[in-house]
C-alpha positions, 0 to 999 in steps of 0.5 A: 638855405636862406633863399628857401626859407624866404620863399617858405615864409612868403608862401605862408604869408600868402596862404594866410592872407588868402585865408584871412581875405576869404573870411573877410568876404564871407563875414562881409556878405553875410553880415553887411552890404556890398558897400562894405565888401568893396571897402574891405576888398579894396583896402585888404588887397592894396595893403597886402601889395604894399606889404609884399612890395616893401618886403621885396624891395627891402630884401633887394636892398639888403642883398645888394648891400651884402653883395657889395660888402656894405655894412652900416652898423655902429657897435660903439653904442648900445641900441637903447643908447642910440635911440635915447641919446642920438647926439650923445649928449649924456655921455660919460666922456665930457669934452669941454673945449675952451672956446676963445673965439666964438666966431672961429668956433662957429665957422669950424662947426659949420665946416665940420657939418659940411664935410659930413653932408652926404652927396646925392648919390649916397642919398639915393643908394640909401633910398633905393628901397623907398623909391622901388618901382614895386612900392610906388606901384603899390602905393598908387593902387592904394591911393587910387582905391581909396579915390575910387571909393570916395568918388563913388560915395561908397567909402565906409572908413571903419571897414576900410581902416579895419581891412587896411590894418589886417595885412600888416597884423597877419605878417607881423604875426607870422614873422614873429611866430616863425622867429619864435620857431627858429629860436626853439630849434 
């Protein structure tokens, strides 16, 4: 069921992006010159690739964690508390330790921090989504497209930025709309 819903959402996103892209092409051709068409198309396609690659790599990372039973939620603190007080500085439990030897306390704190360090393997497992070949390839397309436009002197920043932001807005709008439809059912 979940897999079917994901493909349905992906199809809905893809159809919406194609429709929006066709509208951008028509508006660019009718009201602007070919320079704007190039900027909007390169920005829109590369941003769409980045969004799809990010979604795919994130989905793969979550599925791998579910398969291995890795759950990384900490329910001891509220989400707002985590954002506002990540180091628990304003907690109601005040633990005052009487420190007699400052040098020993510093050594103890350094040892505690060293014990909490993450290994390279743990860090690579967590950054697997960021280092996905899909995402890296999509970002390469984005950078090369920008460099192509800039090198040939046809870069028009306002149209490029507008087209760059549209795929993100379309995807967020569809995902929020789908989430609202699920809650109503």
